N, C-alpha and C positions, 0 to 999 in steps of 0.2 A: 438592384434590390434582391434579386434571386441569389446572388453570391453572398450578400450579407446574411440572408436567411440561412443559407447552407453553413456559413461560418458560425452563426449563433447556435445552430443545431449541433454542430460538432463540438463546440466549446461546452455547451450544456451537457452533452453526453459524456465528455471526458471529465467534467467537473463531478457529475454523479458517480462515475467510476472512482474518482479520487476519494469522494466521501464514503462510498461503500467499502472500498479497500481499507480506508482509514479506520472505519468502524469494525470491520472484521479483524484488523490488526489489534485493536483494543481488546476485543473479546478473546482473541487468541492469547494475548499477554496475560489477561486476568485468569484465564483457564490454566495456562502453564504455571503461573504462580500458585494457583489453588491446588491443582492436582499433581503436578510434577514436583514442585518444590515444597509443598505441604503448608504453605501459608494460608491464612484465611483470605477473605476478599481484600485485594490491594488494588487501588486505582493506579494502573500503570501509565495513565495518561500524563503527558507533560502539560497539556492544556486542561481546561475544566470540563469540557464535553467528553463523551465516550468515543473518542477517536484519537488515533495516533498518525499524524501526518507523514511520518517516515514510511509507514505502510502504504499510504496513498500515493506518495511520490515514487516509492520503490515499485509498487504495482504498476503504475503508469509506465515507468521506465522499462520494466520487464515486458509489458505488452507491446510497447513501441519497438523494442529491440527484436521481438519474436514474431510480430504480426505478419510480415511478408514471408518470413521463413516458414511459418506454419503451413502455408499452402503449397510449398514445394515438396516434391517427393524425392528425397535423397535416399538412395539405396546402397546397401552393401550386401552383395550376394543375393540380390532379389528381395531383401528385407528392408522395409522403410526404417531409417534411423532418424527421421525428422523429429519425432517426439523426444528422442534422446538428446539430439542437438539442441532443441528448444529448452530442455531441462538444464543442460549444461550452461546455456546462455542465461537462463533465469538464475541459476546459482551464482554465476559470475557477476551479474548485474546487482543482485541482492547484496552480495558480499561487498562490492564496491560502494553501493549506496549506504550500507550500514557503517562501513569504515569512514567514509566521508562525513556522514552525519555525526559520528562520534567526535571527529575532529572539530566540526563546526560548533557542536554543542559545547565542547570544552573551551573553545575560543570565546563563545558568546556568554556562557554562564559559569564556566570554570569546572564543569564536570559533564559526563555523559551518564545516561540513566540506566545503564545495564553493565553487567560485569561477568565476563565469561572466563575468568581466571581459573575456575574449577573445572572447566571443560577442556579436554585434551583432544586434539590440538587447538590452540587459540593463538591470537596475535594481540599482545598487550591487553588482553581482556576485552578488546573492542569487537572482535569477530571470532567465531569458532566454527569448526567444520560441521558439528551437529546442527547448529542453527542455520547455517548456509544451506545445508541439504534440505532442511525443512522448508526454508523459504523457496527453494527451487520447486518443491512439490506445490507450494501455494501459488507459485508463478504459473505452473502448468494448469492448475485448477482455474486460475484467473484467465489464462489464455484460451483454454478449450471450453470452459463452462461459463464462468462469471461474465467476462467481457461480452461474449455473444448474447447472453441472456439480458444483460443490462442494455446493450444496444437495441435489441429487439423490443423490449418493453419501453425504453425511452422513446424510440421512434413511434411506437403505437400511441403512447401517452401524448406525445407532441402532435400527432395527427388528429387524435380524437378530442383532446382538451388542451389546445396550445396555450391558452392564457393561464390555466391552472398549473400546467407543467412548468412554464417559465416563472410563474410566481413562486412555485416550490423551490426552484433552483435559486432564485434571488433570495428567498428567506433563508435557505441553507447557507448561502454565501455570506449573508449578513450575520448570521449566528456565528459562523466560523471566524469571520473577521473580528467580530466583537470579542470572541474568545481569545484570539491572538492579541488584540489590544489590551484586554484585561490582564492577560499573562504578563505583559510588559510592566503594568502598574501594580498588580496585586501579588505577583509571585506565582510560582508553580503550584499546580494542584497535585503534583506527583506525591504518591505515598508508596514507599517501598522500603525494603530492608537496607 
């Protein structure tokens, strides 16, 4: 029973991380399109809700790839380079996740929902250095700030209000799954140039 509770606790924490990273990704995309590219409000979401699962999965992959590395002190000339190595890992993981997602989306729906052909350097308009470097920064923020904060507050919420905490996670999961299913039948909510 204790093992099951620990597994449930870990799964709910990672699911909350996924949802928070997905929502942050959606906000990031809306802001980029508004302020960097000069468009008005554009819902950059593939799904109907304000979240982009590629950011959720990418964020989790980055955290998992860097979590053990984060606590190692790797030095060059007495200076810790661990954060720089974590940043490099985040850039590589984010780039691979974005590239793979573009191919999966193209296979599933015939297109992917971004185009980096105007950014130099880029690969087939699917990935670009500028975006990869930004995602690396987001990965470091996720590793050193967001993930610890989510873990701390999730643990406190689960300890103090376990039923409400688990109910919240179930409701979020149901909303997300309903959105995915609706996407299959109703089409994309994506609005973009």
